[in-house]
N, C-alpha and C positions, 0 to 999 in steps of 0.2 A: 544518620539522623534525618528523618523526613521533616519538612517544614511546610505544611499545607497552608500556612498563613500567606505564603507567596502567591497562592491562587485566589486569595480573598478579594482582591480589588482589580483583577485583570479585565473584567468584562468591559470596562470603559475603553480598552484598547481595541475593541472589535466593533467597528461601525456597523457591520452587518446585523448585529443584534438589535439595532434600532429600526430595522425594516418593519413595515406594518402591512397588514391585510385588513382593509375596511376599518382602519383606526385601531386595530389590535396589534400590539407588538408580537412578532413571531416568536415561537419557541423552536429553535433549530436543533433537531435531533437526527441529522443525516450526515454526520461527520465521517462515517465510514465510506461514504461516496466522495465527498469533498469537504474539507474543513473551511470554516470561516477564516478571514485574514486579519491579522493585527495591523494597525496603522503603521507600525514601524516597517513591516514588509512592503506595504503599499508605497510608502515614502521612498524606499530603495528603488522600486521599479520606476516610479515617476521621476526621480532624480536622473535616471539614465535617459529617459525620453525627453526630459526638460532641459538637458544639457547638450553636450556634444555626443550624440548617439552614434559614435563611429563603430566600425566593425572591430573584430579582435584578430590578432595575429596576421594582419594583412599589411605590414609595413612598419616603418620606424618613426613615424610622426608622433608628436607629443600626445595628441588626443588618442591615437590608436594604442600607444603603450600604456596610457593611463587606464583606459577601459580594459585592456588585456590583463593588466596587473590585478584589477578588481575581480575580473573573471576568474583568474587562477587562484586568487585568495579564497574565493568561494569554493573552488575545487578542494583546496587544502582544508578548509573548515569541514567539508563533507567527509574527507578522509579521516580527519580527527574524530568525527562523529562515529565512524565505523571501526576505528583503530586499524587503519591500513595506510598504505603509501599513496601519495597524490597521483602517481602515474597508474594506479589501479582503479581510478575513478573515471568512468566514461559518461558523458552527458548524452542523453537521448531525449525523445519527446515524451515518453511515459514508460511505465512498467511494461506495457504490451510490446512496445518497440524493442525494449531491452531484451526481453525473453526471445523475441523473434531474431534479434541480432545473434544471440547465442545459438539458437536452434539452427539458423541458416549457416552461421560461421563454423559450426562443427562439421558441416558437410555430411549430415546424417542421410541414410538411405532406409528403405523399408527392411533391410537386413539388420538394422540396428533396433534394439529394444529400449524404450524409455518407460520407466516405472513412474506413473503419475498417481496423485492422491485424489480420491473421489470427492474430497471436500474443497477442491481447488476452484478458483475463478476460471472462467473460460480462457483467459489469457495465459493460464499455466497448463492448459490442456490442448487447445487447438494448434498452437505452433508445433507441438510435438506430434500430434495426430496427423498433421499434414505432411510431415517429413519422414516419420519413422513408424515402427510398429509399437503400439502402446499397450501396456498392461496396467490395470488399476488396482490400488489397494482397497480391499473390502471395507465396508462400514459396519459398525456395531448398530444394533436396532434403533437406538435413540440419536445416532448421528456422529459418534466418535469414530476415529480411525481404529481399525483392528490391527494393533501392532504385531500380534503374532503372525497375521497374514503378511504384513509388511516384511518381517524378518524372513519368512519362507520365500517370498518373491524376490527379495534382494539376493538370496543365495543362487538364483538362476543366472546371475551375472548380467544385469542390464547395463548398457553403456552409460546411460544417464538416469539419475534419480531426481525427480522434480518434486520438491517439498514445499508446501505452503506452511509458513511459520505460524500464522494466525489466520483463522478462517474469517472471511468477510461476511459470512452468514451467521456464525455463532459467537465470534469474538474469543473462541477457545484456542489456546496456544498448544500446538503440537510439541512434543519433546525433541526439539530440533537437534540439540547436541547429541543425544542418543541416536537419533535416526541418521544423522550425518556420519557418525562414527561407524555404524553398521554398514552403511553404503560404501564408505571408504575402505572398510575391511575387505570388501569384495571387488574393489577396483573401479567403482562407478564414479562418474563425474557428478558432483552435487550442485544443483541449481536451486536457489531458494527465492520464492516470492515473499518479500518482507514488507509489502505495501501496507499491511495492517499492523505491523509490529514496530518498525523503526520509528514511526511517529509517536509511539507510546512508551517505549522503554529503551534502555541502552542495549545495543546489539554489537558484540565484539567479534568481528569476522576472524580475527587472528586466533582467538580461543576456540571458535567453532570449527576451524580448519575446513571451511567449505570452499568450493571453487568459484562459484558465481552467486551474487545476491543482487536483487533489484528492488527499488521502491519508487513511489511517486511523490514528489514534494507537495502537490496540491492536496494531499491528505494530511500534511503536517505543517499547515499554516502558510505554505508557499504557493507560487503561481501554478496555473495549469500550463500544459504545453512543454514541460521539462520533466525528464526522468533521470534516474541514476542507476548505472550498472557498476557494481563492484566485480572485479575479477582478479584472481591471483595473476601476477605479472606473467608467469609462464603459461597460464591458461589463456589470457588475452592474446598473447603472441601466437597462439595456435588458431585463432579465429580468422577466417576469411572475411574481410570487410563486406558488409551488406550493401553499402553505398560507396560510390566512387565519384570524385570530383575535387573541387577546390578545397584547400586547407588540410588535406590528408596525405599530401605528397611533398617530398623534398625536391624532386627533380622530375621533369617530364621531357621526353623526346618523342618523335613521331612513332617510334617503334619500341619505346621503353619508358618505364616510370619507376621511381623509387619511393616507397612508402615512408612516411614520417615515423618517428618513434612513438611509443604509447604515451598517452592515450589518444593522441590526435589522429592517428591513422584510422581510428574508428569513429571519427567525428567529421564526416564530409559535409561541406557547405557551411553557410552562415548559421551559427547556433542561435538558440533562443537566449540572447545575451541578457535581456532584462529579467528573464525567468531565472537564470543562474544567479544573477545578483540578488533577486528576491529570495532565492533558496538560501543564500548566505545569510541574509537578514533574518529569515525564519529560524535558521539554526541558532543564530545569536540570541534570538528571543527565547527559544526553548532552553538554551543553556542558562539564560538569566533566571528562568524559573527553576530549572533543575529537573532532569529527566527522571530522577528517583521520585520527585514530588508528583510529576505527571503520571508516572506508573501507579503510585499509591492511590491517587485520586481516581484513576481509570478503573482500578480493581474494585475500589469501594463502590463506584456507581454501577459497575457490572454486576456485582453481587446484590446491590439494592434492586436493580431491574429484575433479576431472577426471583428475588423474594416477593416482589409485588406481583409478578406474573403467576407465581405458584399459588397465590391467594385467590386466583380467579379460575373457577371451574370451566368456564367457556373457552379458555385459552390453552393451547399446547405450545411447548417450547422445543425447538430443535437443539439437541444436546443440553439437557437440563441437569447434568451431573453437578451437584453442589460442590464436589471436591476438585473439579477441574480448574486449572489456571485460566482465568478469563479476564478479558477487558470489557469496556463499556459498549458492548454490541450484543443485541439479543434479537432473534428472529422468532416470530409467533405465527401460529395459524389458528384458524377457527374452524373446527370440523363441520359446523353447521353452515358455513359460508365460504365455499371454496374460492370464490372470486372476491378480491378485496380492493378492487379499483375504487369503488364508491366509498369504501371506508377511508381510504387514504385521501380521497377528495374532500370528504366531510371534515376529517382532521385538519386539513389545510385551510379550507375555505370558511369553516365555522369556528374552529378553535385556534387557528394560526399555528398549528403544529406541523413542522416539516419532517416527514419520515420517508422511507423508501418502501415500495411494495413490488411484488412480482417474483421473478426467479433469481434476481440479484446477480445476474451473469454467472450463475452456478446451477443451471437447470437440472443436470443429472442428479446433483446432490439434493436439491430442494424437492424434486419430484420423488426421489426414492424415500425420503423421510416424511415429507408432509403430503405429497401427492397433489399439491395445489399451490396457489400463491401464498406468500407469506408477507407479513409486515415486519420490517426491520427498524428498530429504534437504536440509535447509536449516538454516543455523547463524546465530549472531549473536555479539555481542561477548562473551558469557559462555561460548562454546564454545571447544574447543581441538583440536589435532591428534589427541590420543589418543582423543577421542570419535568423530572421523571414522574412525579406524582400527578402533575397536570396531564401528562400523556395517558396514564392508566385511568384516571378519573374520566377523561374524555371517552376512552374506549368503553367504560362502563355505561356512560350516557348513550353511546351509539348502540351498544348491545341490546338496549331495551327495545329498539325498533328495527334493527338490521340483522341481528343474529338469531 
């Protein structure tokens, strides 16, 4: 049973919503890039820096053990979020580093093939392109993945299949469970970019039977500078660490070292301690709202965005399929105005509306479908219909003199 009343009064928890431009409160519609932060998460990071901000796992003193215990509790809350074991959660600095950790740790060569998705973020393309031979899944004309093409290319036996769960351009979810099952049938390692899905819905890695999954807490009310990599224990054990140094070894001699058990062998150096504590607080906040409620609100706003966009003849939408499962992300382009930098600037400086423009770190995808810049509008649990309407009304105003 959804209870969207839980979202009714949360805006007061987000001090960023009080920011102003020339006396006008902002309308923040760029959460696909980075979400705003609730005060509860901010307090968790400030508490660490305002107290005894010791390191973790570096001795047996009271302060070190206190912080270490909080750090590991955040790890286990993250594991509960994904329905996995705590030793299957590795903390990195972002999704990009996590994917690079897997790509480098698998010791790929150009003799290995990685099947990538054309709708992926650069971070789920470049690490594979730099180390292996890549093949890309074709797109349908309006921006969806060609799943028939996917099935045929998986049959060729790629070593890795790199899947984007939800596009950062369209907000449309790919059928991850089906795609992962097909890949596993042909013996591929499945690596999932879930940066746009984990913040918005429950993702159960045990049910999905995937090998690796990663996301960035800064897109789900948490701090920047910390990322999460899930990996099946037996798959994490196969990875060669990308970094070597303190904290990831049990014993060191001049000619020998012994790695720690998982997950610490993959977490060299001092971690982003306050970031991990902030992640734990962000997860607690989302759990208090209920991810089912977040998902329902997200889908409602996503469909509302699509409806309003379709009412405007001067706009085009990437992946406009009304039957697709989508979240609150929509990318638009204007055929009569291929460069949208000035549009984004007017939206910001005149209307106080924060959106993203450009290629969205998905240049091959955006260029193939739109052939030019796009504007992306993206919402989260603190947004409402009136803000979406404000965005489209502002675009209507701008269209009178710019498009």
